[in-house]
N, C-alpha and C positions, 0 to 999 in steps of 0.2 A: 807461221803468223797466221795464217788462216785458220788453222786447226786451234790455234790460241784464241783466236777472236769467236769461234764457234764453241769453245770451252766455255768463254764468259758469258755467251747469250744462254747456256742452259739453265733450266730452273734450279737444278741441285747447286750449282755454282752461285746462283744469284741469292739464293737461301743461305748458303754458307757464309757468303760475303755479309749480310744482313746480320747474321748471328755473330760473326767475328767482330763487326763495328759494334754492335751493342755489347759484346763482351768486353772490347778494348776500353769503351767508355765507363764501363762498370769497374773495370779494373783500375782506371786511372784515378776514378772517384773514390776507389777504396784505398789507393796509396795515399792520397791527399788527406782521407778521413784518419787513417790510421797514424799517419805523420803528426798531424795536428792533436790527435787525441794523445798521441806519446809525449809531445812537447807540452800540452796542459798538465798531463800527469805529472812530468818531471818538475814543472813550474810549481805545482801545488806541494810536491815533496820538498822543494828546496825552501819553500815558504814557512812549511811546518819546521823544519829542522832549525831555520833562523829564528823562528817566534819560540822554539823551545829553549833554545841557546839565550835568547833575550831575557825571558822569564827567569833562568837561572842567575843571569849576571846582574838582574835587578835585585835578586836576593842578597848577592854579594854586596852590591852598593848600599842596601839598605843597612845591612850589619855593620860593614866597615867604611863606608864612604868611599871617596876616589881613590884612596891609596890601596884599599883592598881590592877595589875593582880592577886596578892596573895591574896589581899583582896577579889576579885570577887570569887575566887577558894575557899578561906575558907566559903564564905557565901553559895556557891553553893552545896559544899560538905556536909553540915549539912542538906540540905533539904532531905524530905521522897523521897525514890525511885532515888536518887541521881545516876549521872555516877559516873565512876571512876576518881579522880583528883590526880595528883601527880606533885609536882615541887621538881627536884632534882637538887643537885650542879654537877660542872663538874666532880667530882669523882663519881657520882652516889648515892650519900648519899641523902636519902629524908628529905626534908625542910618542906613541906607543903602537905597537901591533907588528903584524907579518907582511905588511903591505910597504913598498917603498914609495909609491906614487898611485894618485887615483886620476880617473878623468876629470877634468875641471868641471865644477858646478855639482857634482855628485853629493858633496857635505852640505850644500846651501839648503837643500829641501828636505824637511823631516817627514820620515815615513817610507813606505816601500818604494822601491825603484820600479816603475812601470816597464822599463826598457833596460836591456843588459848594457852595462858600461864596461869598459875597459881599465886595466890597472896593470901595474908591473910588481913584480917580485923582488925581494933582495937577492943580489948576486944574480940577477938575470942580465946576460950580455946586452950590449947596447946594439940596436939594430934589429934584434929579434922582435916580432910581432908581439903586442901584449896579449893578455889574457882577458878574457870576458866573465862577468859575474853578476849575480842578483843579490841586493843586500836590502837591509834595512837601517835607516838612520834615526838615531834618538839625541834630541837635545837635552843636556842636562841643565839643571837650575843655576849652575854658574856659568853658563855659555859654551861648555865644553860639548863636543860632538862624539858620539860612541855609533861605529858601524860595524855591523855583523852582517857577512854575506857568504856565499857559497860560489864557488868556481863553477863555471859551466862546460868545462871541458870534458868530463866523462858523459854528461847528460848529451852535450852536442855530438859526441862520438856515437853514443848510443842511438841517437835519433838519425844520424847518418848512416849507421849501418843497418837501421831498420830501412830506410829509405832505399839504400842500395840492394837490400834483400827482395824487397817488393818489386823493386824495378826489374832485377835479374828474374825472379820469377814470372813478371809479367813478361819480359821479353822471351823467356823459354816457352810461356803459353801461347804467345802470339806467334812464334815460329812454329809450334807443334800445330796452332790450328791453320796456320797457311799449308803446312805440308798436307795435314788431313783435308783440307779444303781442295787441294790440287788434287790429292788422290780420289777423293769422292767426285769431283767433277770429271777426272780423266776416266774414272770407271763408269760414270753415267752416260758420258759421251760415247764410249766403246759399245755399250750396251744399246744406246740408242741408233748407232751405227748399225749393230748387228740387226736390230729389229727393222731398220729401214731397208737393208739388204734383203731380209726375207719377204717384207711387205712388196718390193720390186717384183720380186720372183713370183709371189701370189697374183700379183695385178696382171703379170704377164700370163698368166692362167694355170700356173703350177699350183693346185690348190692342195697337194700333198705337203707342201712347206708348213712349217710351224715356227711360231715366233720363239726365240731362245728363253730358256727358264735356267737360271743360274742355281737354283736349289736354296737361296738364302731366304725365301718366304718373305721377301720384302714387296712393296708396292708394285715394282716392276714385275716380280714374279707373279703376283696376283693378276694385274693387268694381262700379262701374256698367257695365264692360265685361261682367263676367261675368254680372251680372243682366240685362242686355240680351240676351245670348245665351241666357239661359235664359228670356227672354219670347219671344224669336224662336222658338224651340222650341216653347213652349207654344201660341203663335199660329199655327205650322205644324200642330201637332197638332190645335188646335181647328177651323181651316179644313179639314183633312183629316178630320175627324169629321163636321163640316157637310156636304162634298162626298161622304162616304160614306153620309150618311144621306139626303141628296138623290138620290144615284145609286141607292142600294138602292129607295127609294119609287119610282123611275122605271123603272130597268133591270130590277128583278125582279118588277115589276108584269105584265110580258108572261109570263114563263114560269109565274107562279103562276096567271094567267087561263087560260092554256092547260090546265094541270093540273086546275083545277076544270071547265073545258068538257069535257075527256075523260073525267071521273069522271061528270058530268051526263049527257053522251051516252051514257056506258055504262048508266046507270041507265034513261035514257028509250028504250033500243033494245030489241030482242028479248031474252028471256031464251035466250041461245045462249052456251053455254060457251066455245066457240072467240072470239066476239065479246069477251066478258068478259076472257079471257086476253090476247087482243090490247090491250085498253083498258089492263088493268094492266100489261103490258109497256111501254106507251108511257107511262104515268104514273111507272113505276121508272125510266125513262129520263130523264124530265123532273126526276125528284126526285134523281136522281144528279148532274144538270147543277148544280142548286142547292147541293147539297152540296159540289160541287167549288168553286163560287162561293164559299161561306162559309168553306170550308178555306183557299182562297186569301186571303180577306180576313183570317182568323185569323193565318195564316202573315205576312203584311204587318205587322199590328199588333205580333206578336211580334219582328219583325226590327226595326221602328222603335222599338220600346221597349227593344232592347238585350239581349232575354232570351237571347240565344246568345252573349254575350261571353264567357262563362265558359268556353266549348268551343274556344275559339281555341287552334291549335297551328299547328306546320309542316305546309304542304300543298305538296304537289308538283302543281303545274298542269300540267307535261307529263303527268302519268299520267291526271289528269282529262279533259283535251281529247283523249287517245288512246281512252280509255273512250267519251267521247261519241262519237268519231268510229266505233267498233266498234259501238256501241249502234245509231246511225242509219243507216249505210251501207245497210243491208238495206231501211228504212224509205224511204230516197230513191230508192234503186233501183226500189223498188215503184211510188214516185209518178212514176217516169220523170225524176228529177232525178240530175245527176252531182256527187257529193260527194268533194271532195280536201281535202287537210290539208297545211299548212306550219307543222310544230310544233318548236319549239325543246326541246332538250333540257336538264335540269338546272333548270328554273325553280322555285324554292321560295320561297313567301311564308309570311305567319302569317295564318291565317283559318280558317274553318270550311268543312270539305271537303262536307259535305251541301247547305249553302246555296249554295256555289259552283256544285256540280254542278247544282242545282236552277236557278239564274240562266242558266246555259250551255244547259241543255236549253229552257228557255222561249225564248231567242233563236234556237235551231235549230228550233224547234216553228214559231214565226212565219215564219221564212225558208222553210222547206218548204211551210208555209199559203199565202204569198203569192207564192212564187219560180214557181209555175204560171202566174201571168199575165205572165210574162216574154216580150219580144218573140221572142227567139231561144230556143234549147235552154235548159232552166232548169238553174241550176247554182250551187252553194253552196260556198264554200271556208272553212275553219275555219284560223284562224292563232293562233300564240302566238310572241311574241318580245319584246324589250326595246327600250323607246324612253325615252332620256333618264333611265334609272335607274329606270324604271317597267315592270312587266309588264303586257303588253296582251296580252289574250283577245279576239279579233275572230270575229265571224261574218258573212261577205259574201255577198251574193245579187244576181242579175241581175232582181230584180222591178221593180215599178214605184216603189218607194222612199216616202217621205215627204216630202210638200213642207216646206221650210224653216221656214215659219211655223206649222207644225202640231208640230214636234217638241217643243215646250215643253209641249204638251197631251197628247200621246199616252202619256206617262209617269204621267199622273193615273188615278185608279181609274174602270173603266168608261166611259173615252173610247175611241171607236173612230171612225176615218175612215168616212165615208158609204158609200164604195165597199168596206168591210169588213164592213157590216152581214150581207151573205147568206152570211159565211162562220162557221164555228163559233168560239165564244170567248166570254170573258166581259170582255175589256178589262183585265184585272188583271195579264196577264204583264209587261209594262215596268214596271208601279208594282212589282212585287215584285223585279224584278232592280235598279231603282234605289234600293229599300230596303234589299238585301243588299249594295250597293256603297258605300252610306252607312255601314253598319255595319262594312265592313272600311276604312273612310277613304278609298275610293276613288270611282270616278264613272263613271256611263255616258254614253256620247257616241255620239250618231247623227249620222253625216256622210255626205255623198255620196261613192260609189265612183268615183273618176275614171280608173281604169285603162282601162276600156274604154266603148264607147257603151252597151253592153248591161247595164253592172253598176249596181246601183239603189242599195241600203242597205248601209251597213257599221255595224253596232252593235259598238262597242268597249267592254269592261269593262276599265278603266286602275287597276292596283292600284298606288299609290305605294309608293316605296321603304319609307317608316316602316311600311306594313301588315305 
């Protein structure tokens, strides 16, 4: 009983009930309309038949008088399926025809009978119900009355058959609608129950749970897919927050410890101004590194939260790439690295110029940092071109590269390869690049460079056409 009450409270069932009620009203109105239309049509046809017959009898009357009229009526009344024919005297006594008796008063009024009247046929057993008919009465100059009518038995049967057929069709449709109503409501209630169960698990802290999707692509599925995407986003943010918290506790512990040790050593040493100054400079350097780390974390958080979406506009990637080449060419030359560029002209996308420039400089910084470990002469190439309708900004180097099984990890915050621990950095550069590409609807790809034996890593910023 409780489940049935819950079923009646669902929106799907209420909407189905509303449609069912509206359908039933329309169906009943249709039954009455069709029945009335059928009855009117049959009455019209009956009147036309009677008037045509009266016109024919009038011709016989004008040609041969009453005697020819009576003879013709006598012949016509004996034919199979004949109309009703009656000739009566001025006092209403039936003189000829195929009708034994009429409902009183029918012959008293000239013209068409507005309502059906009853009559009895010859040889009709006593006690059986009379027949119904419509007719037209004509008064002759000598006072005699002529009645020509049409029995309503077949039209009445036809009208009854139409009514029964429509009623049966209505009953079948109502029954089918009730069955469909129950199935839809029951299915909707089951789906809502499954959503409620999944929601309770999610509220209990299990963010890996997802709302059920049936695959029917209806409004429930679209809502579940949207909420599942939101849950995936929340789960990813929570995982990122947990990872950041763990990494901050682990990776920032060392520089903070060094900072404290330097301060402690300065206090424990000789009261030498130069020693204090040197210690303060080292502490400032450590503090600047910590500030850069926190600034990078703040930037990643802002980008992942979409804080810069409102600043999107048309951006010339060609100009960004050329500015980066011009900026880093002397830096690379000083480090003994050959920097080349192959930049296509006129590559314009929708994005944020500052963020894209930040991502590109991070990739070039990484390339310069690790390119010094190349087996041959260190080299970096900056490329910009179109691939399958997407703008691709690439930084290639001939350094040691990144093992394929580690590429999914290096984009995480604070993750650094063991061989990179000796080099300066925070492990946040690729995380920031991936966040920026996600904001622009693109992706960061780390792939092997297969153009030469010395080429190590190719970092690709792929901007899809929709960006």
